[in-house]
C-alpha positions as CSV (number, residue, x, y, z in Angstrom):
1,M,41.7,91.8,100.7
2,T,45.4,90.9,100.6
3,L,46.4,88.2,103.1
4,F,50.1,88.4,103.9
5,V,51.1,84.8,104.9
6,G,54.9,84.1,106.0
7,T,56.7,82.8,109.6
8,S,58.2,84.4,112.4
9,G,61.9,84.2,111.3
10,W,63.8,82.4,108.5
11,Q,66.9,81.0,110.4
12,Y,65.9,77.4,111.6
13,K,68.3,74.5,111.1
14,S,65.3,72.2,111.1
15,W,64.0,73.6,108.1
16,R,66.5,71.9,105.9
17,G,64.8,69.6,103.5
18,V,61.5,71.2,104.2
19,L,61.9,74.9,102.8
20,Y,66.0,74.8,102.3
21,P,67.7,72.6,100.1
22,A,70.3,70.4,101.9
23,G,73.2,72.2,99.9
24,C,72.0,75.7,100.4
25,P,74.3,77.5,102.8
26,M,72.7,79.7,105.7
27,R,74.0,82.9,104.2
28,L,71.5,82.5,101.2
29,W,68.5,81.3,103.6
30,L,66.8,84.8,103.3
31,E,67.0,84.7,99.4
32,E,65.7,81.2,99.5
33,Y,63.1,82.2,101.9
34,A,61.9,85.2,99.8
35,R,61.6,82.9,96.8
36,H,58.7,81.0,98.8
37,F,57.2,83.8,100.8
38,A,56.7,87.6,100.2
39,T,56.7,88.4,104.2
40,V,58.4,87.6,107.1
41,E,58.1,88.7,110.9
42,L,61.5,89.5,112.2
43,N,61.1,87.6,115.8
44,N,64.8,88.3,116.6
45,A,64.6,92.0,116.8
46,F,62.8,91.5,120.0
47,Y,66.0,90.0,121.6
48,R,68.5,92.1,120.0
49,L,67.8,95.2,117.9
50,P,69.7,95.1,114.7
51,T,71.5,98.3,113.5
52,R,70.3,100.4,110.6
53,E,73.1,98.9,108.5
54,N,71.7,95.4,109.2
55,F,68.3,96.4,107.9
56,E,69.8,98.0,105.0
57,A,71.9,95.1,104.3
58,W,68.5,92.8,104.5
59,A,66.7,95.4,102.2
60,E,69.2,95.0,99.5
61,R,68.8,91.1,99.3
62,L,65.0,91.2,99.4
63,P,62.8,91.2,96.2
64,D,60.5,94.0,95.3
65,G,57.1,94.1,97.2
66,F,58.5,91.8,99.9
67,V,57.2,92.9,103.5
68,V,59.0,92.6,106.7
69,A,57.1,93.1,109.9
70,V,59.5,94.0,112.9
71,K,58.9,92.8,116.4
72,A,59.6,95.7,118.7
73,S,62.8,95.1,121.1
74,R,62.1,94.0,124.5
75,Y,63.8,97.0,126.1
76,L,60.8,99.0,125.0
77,S,58.3,96.2,126.0
78,H,59.8,93.9,129.0
79,I,62.4,96.0,130.5
80,K,60.9,99.5,130.2
81,R,57.4,98.1,130.3
82,L,56.4,101.0,127.9
83,R,57.6,103.7,130.6
84,D,59.5,106.6,129.0
85,P,58.7,105.4,125.3
86,E,60.2,108.2,123.4
87,E,63.9,107.2,123.1
88,P,63.0,103.4,122.7
89,V,60.4,104.0,119.9
90,H,62.9,106.3,118.2
91,R,65.9,104.1,118.3
92,L,63.5,101.2,117.0
93,M,62.3,103.2,114.0
94,S,65.3,105.0,113.1
95,H,66.8,101.3,112.7
96,A,63.9,99.8,110.9
97,V,63.6,102.8,108.4
98,G,66.8,101.0,106.9
99,L,64.5,98.4,105.3
100,G,62.9,101.2,102.9
101,P,59.9,100.3,101.3
102,H,60.1,96.7,102.9
103,L,59.2,98.0,106.3
104,G,55.6,96.6,107.2
105,P,54.0,96.7,110.7
106,I,55.7,96.8,113.9
107,L,54.6,94.3,116.6
108,L,54.5,95.3,120.1
109,Q,54.1,92.1,122.3
110,L,53.4,93.0,125.9
111,P,54.9,91.0,128.8
112,P,52.5,88.4,130.3
113,T,53.0,90.0,133.8
114,L,52.1,93.6,132.6
115,R,48.5,94.3,133.4
116,A,46.4,96.7,131.8
117,D,47.3,100.3,131.7
118,P,45.6,102.0,128.5
119,P,47.1,105.4,129.3
120,L,50.4,104.0,129.4
121,L,49.8,102.2,126.1
122,D,48.2,105.0,124.5
123,A,51.5,107.4,125.3
124,C,53.7,104.8,124.0
125,L,51.5,104.5,120.6
126,A,51.9,108.3,120.6
127,C,55.7,108.2,120.0
128,F,55.4,106.1,116.7
129,P,55.6,108.1,113.5
130,S,52.5,108.9,111.7
131,G,51.4,106.3,109.4
132,T,53.4,103.5,111.2
133,R,51.3,100.5,111.4
134,V,51.6,99.2,115.1
135,A,49.9,95.8,116.2
136,V,49.9,95.2,119.9
137,E,49.8,91.9,121.6
138,P,48.7,92.0,125.0
139,R,48.9,88.9,127.1
140,H,47.3,89.7,130.5
141,D,43.6,89.1,130.7
142,S,43.0,92.5,132.4
143,W,43.6,94.3,128.9
144,W,40.3,93.2,127.5
145,T,38.2,96.2,128.2
146,R,36.3,98.8,126.3
147,E,39.1,101.3,127.4
148,T,42.0,99.2,125.7
149,R,39.8,98.9,122.6
150,D,39.3,102.6,122.5
151,V,42.9,103.2,122.6
152,L,43.9,101.0,120.0
153,A,41.1,102.5,117.8
154,S,42.0,105.9,118.4
155,R,45.9,105.2,117.3
156,D,44.8,103.4,114.3
157,A,46.9,100.5,116.1
158,A,45.5,96.7,115.3
159,L,44.9,94.3,118.0
160,C,47.1,91.2,117.3
161,W,45.1,88.1,117.2
162,A,46.9,85.2,118.6
163,D,46.1,81.5,118.5
164,V,47.7,79.1,121.1
165,K,46.5,75.3,120.9
166,S,44.5,76.2,117.8
167,R,42.3,78.6,119.8
168,P,42.1,82.5,120.0
169,V,43.7,83.7,123.3
170,T,42.6,87.5,122.4
171,P,39.2,88.9,121.6
172,L,38.6,89.0,118.0
173,W,38.4,93.1,118.1
174,R,38.9,95.0,114.7
175,T,40.4,98.2,115.7
176,T,41.6,99.9,112.4
177,D,41.5,98.9,108.9
178,W,44.1,96.1,108.7
179,G,44.7,93.1,110.8
180,Y,47.6,91.2,112.5
181,V,47.3,87.3,113.2
182,R,50.0,85.4,115.0
183,F,50.0,81.4,115.3
184,H,52.2,80.1,118.1
185,E,51.3,76.9,118.9
186,G,48.9,74.3,117.1
187,G,46.8,71.4,118.6
188,A,47.2,68.9,116.1
189,R,49.7,66.1,115.8
190,P,52.7,66.0,115.3
191,W,53.3,68.8,117.8
192,P,52.9,71.9,117.2
193,R,51.1,71.7,113.9
194,Y,47.5,73.1,113.1
195,G,45.1,70.9,111.8
196,T,42.6,71.5,108.8
197,R,39.7,72.6,110.8
198,A,41.8,75.0,113.0
199,L,43.0,76.6,109.7
200,E,39.7,76.8,108.1
201,S,38.1,78.3,111.1
202,W,41.0,81.3,111.1
203,V,40.2,81.8,107.5
204,D,36.6,82.3,108.3
205,R,37.3,84.7,110.9
206,I,39.5,86.8,108.8
207,A,37.1,86.8,105.8
208,T,34.2,87.6,107.8
209,T,36.1,90.7,109.5
210,W,38.0,92.2,106.7
211,S,36.8,93.7,103.5
212,D,38.6,93.3,100.1
213,A,40.4,96.7,100.6
214,D,42.1,95.7,103.8
215,D,45.5,94.1,104.6
216,V,45.9,91.2,106.8
217,Y,49.2,89.8,108.0
218,A,49.5,86.4,109.3
219,Y,52.5,84.8,110.8
220,F,53.3,81.2,112.1
221,N,55.6,80.9,115.1
222,N,55.5,77.1,115.3
223,D,58.7,76.8,114.0
224,A,59.7,73.1,115.4
225,R,60.5,70.7,112.8
226,G,59.3,73.2,109.9
227,G,55.7,73.3,111.2
228,A,55.5,77.0,110.5
229,V,56.4,76.5,107.0
230,K,54.0,73.7,106.4
231,D,51.1,75.3,108.3
232,A,51.6,78.9,106.7
233,A,51.5,77.0,103.1
234,A,48.5,75.0,104.3
235,F,46.9,78.1,105.5
236,G,47.5,80.0,102.3
237,R,46.1,77.3,100.2
238,T,42.9,77.4,102.5
239,A,42.5,80.9,102.0
240,E,42.8,80.6,98.2
241,K,40.3,78.1,98.3
242,A,38.0,80.6,100.2
243,G,38.2,83.2,97.5
244,L,41.0,85.5,99.3
245,T,44.1,87.0,97.5
246,V,47.2,85.5,99.3
247,T,50.7,86.4,98.7
248,R,53.1,83.6,97.3
249,I,53.2,80.5,99.5
250,P,55.7,77.6,99.1
251,E,54.7,74.7,96.9
252,L,57.5,72.1,97.8
253,A,56.4,72.6,101.5
254,A,52.9,72.5,100.8
255,Q,53.2,68.9,99.2
256,R,54.9,67.5,102.2
């Protein structure tokens, strides 16, 4: 197994002194981030889809092997609510392809008010190019049915395992041969950090679900006060101790 560990975004001013040296200008934060991590989830693509030129410019600044997961635009998920998906999916992918070999999974996060409609989800997933890794994060409990699981499995899409307050808020279904985990908010102090036991529990869940040949992507979204950086580093170290292969994590943040 390769466990790709990173954060949801990299442009946070509170990370000065945690990940970014005080004298490092914001225009070099991506390069500095990529020195410490080998993957990032592009969370702000949800609010405004970057142009293909934006994606190409980022790709030129990234080292070989760096992986970018892209959160799908809210136009597809929250405004259209998965209806008429052909054009927004095509637009998303025609832009994101600018990342070239750095393009990783696409995250499709559904609105918390969107009730289960497996045929609608199936029609949306069918619009993605063959071979695209798509992770789906439903947020209404009505989705937790056999029909939803079957749609994900038939489309080789991953159910995004999500954590809030150090507890899973989704079923721990394995629906394809790779995984995707999001850490939104820990239950430890200081808020919104994750404690040692919570991280150990997640490492155990991943290790007992996925094989040595699988890829699993894990992103920390608890960005306040550098929590995501510190917890991602701690999570990576915990996974390494458990014998998992982990992409690079920041040593400086791990010492704080």
